[in-house]
N, C-alpha and C positions, 0 to 999 in steps of 0.2 A: 412438601412435594415440589414447590417451586425451586428451592435450593438444590434439590437432587437433579432437577431438570437442567438448571444452569450448570451444575457441576458436570453432568454428562455432556452437555454442549461444549463446555470448555475443553474437556478431555478429547472429544472427537475432533474438534477443530484444531486443537493444539497438536495432536498427533499427526493430523493431516499436514499442517503447515511445517512442522518439524521435519517430517519425512520428505516433503516436497523441497524444502531448502537444502537438507543434507544430500538429497539425490544429486543436486547440481555438482557438488564437490566429490561425491563418491560413486555415482553412477550405478546404483543397484536397482533402478527401475528403467524400463524401456522408454525413457523420456529424455529430452535434451540434457546433456551433462558435460562437464569439462573435458572428459576423455572421449567424447563421441568421435567416431570416425568421420572422415570427409564424406559429405553427401548424406549424412544422417538426416532423415526426414523431419522437418520442422514445419508444422501445419500453418503457421502464421508468419507473414513477411515481417510484421512488427517485431515479433520475438527474435527472428533471425537478425534483424538490424540491431536490436538491443544486445544480442550476444556478440555481434561484430564490433561493438564499441569497446569490448574488453572489460568494462566496469559496470555498465548499467544493469545488466541482468544479474551479475554477481551481487550488486548492491541489493536488488530486490530479494535475492535468495538469502542474503544475510538478515534482512528484515524478517523474512519468513521464519528463519531459525530463531531469532530473538522473540518473535511473536509466539511461536510454538512453545518455547521454554516458559515465557511469561504466563501463558494460559495454563500450562501444566503445573507450574509452581504457584499459581494464583498470586502473582506479583505484578503490580502496575497494569492490571488488566484493562481498565478504562483507557489509559494512555495508549497502550499497545493496540487496542482495538481501533483507535483513531489513527495511529501511525500506519497500520497495515491496511486500512480501509482502501486507499487508492490502488493497492496491489490486487485486492479482492475485486474491486470494481472493474479494473482493466482486464483481469482474467475473465470475468463474466462478460464484459463487452466483446472481447475477442471471440469467446465461445458462442456468444449470442448472434454474431454476424453470420446468419445462415441464409440471408436473402439470395446470395449468388447460388447456393445449393438449391434453394426453392425454385429459382428462375430456371436453372438447368434441368431440374426435375420436370417442371411444367413444359419445357421445350422438348423433353424426351432425351436429352443428352446425358442425363444422370439417372441411374436406376433408383427404384424405390428403396432398395437396401442402403445405397449411399446416402440418400436423403434421410432415412431413418437414423443412420449412423451420425450424421451431422446434427440431427435433432437431439439425439441422446447425448452427444458430446456437449451440446449447449446445456442440457438439463443436468447431467452428471458432472461435467467438467467445470461449469460456471455457476449455474443457478443454485445447486445444492450448497456450495461453499459460500456464495454470496448471501444466500438467505439466512443461514445460521449466523453468519457474521453480523448482519443487520439486526437479527433478533437479539443477539448478545448485546449489541450496542443499545438497543431499547431497554434491555434489562438493567443496564448501567446508566440510563439516561440522566438520572439526578446528578451524576458527576459532570455531565456536559451542560447542564442548565446555566451555570454562570458564563459559559462561553457564548451563549446565545443572547447576551445582553445587547439590546439595540443601541443604546448610547452608554458607553462604559467609561467612566473617568479612570485615568491610569492609577495604578497602585504600585508604587515602586517597592523594591525588596525592602522589607521593614528594617532589617539589620543594617542596611546601607545608607538609608536616608533619614531615619528617625533621629530625633535629637539625642537619644541615648546611644546611638550607633557610634562606632569608632570613626574618627575623623578621616583616617586613611582610606577606609572602605568607602566613605561618601565621596571622597575626591576621586578615587579610582572609578566608581560607578558613574559619576557625572562626566569624567574624562572620556570614558568609553562612549557615552552618549554623544558628546561633542565630536569625537573622532568619527563615529559612525555617521552622524549627520553631515559632517564636512565631506566625507568620502561619497556619500550618496548624492549630495548636492552636485559635486563634481561629475559624478556618473550621469545625473539627470541633464546637466549642461551638455555633456558630450553626446548623449542620446538625442537631445533636441537639435543639436547641430547637424544631425543626419537627415532631418526633415527636408525634403525637396532636393536632395542630392541624387 
């Protein structure tokens, strides 16, 4: 029974994310998309700003497409649940921000129907998607358990640093580490030089 429930959850969420991501590029739903006309209504200023960057919203939509495909194909599901989690969380947070609507309704400047629409948008647009996403992550929790180690000693790529690994791979691996460390040290020095300016 559990396996069937997880399968159904993967399918429903996968189809939702795949359609949501594809809609941005092909515009088959009355939601923001690449070909939307000037003045197309966008309910959140944050989304409008993300769209205006020219890349940020598209990146989120590409993650949605990859996430939807992964769920439908049952490939890298724990990883993709983790990668797409910030998108689900931000969508929920944007849809959950109905305090302004509630305040306007209490003041009498917003109708009960408008308040109900905002509430339903929060439940349908955000909570439903976020809840099933979190539930699926709980179903795959054992895959995340090693990530929750409080004090974790590093484990380098076994083929790169083990004694039986190839010498060239070890040299490249450690060279990358030294280069990354040098660049980040320079970055930190530049960052600290901004203090007090």
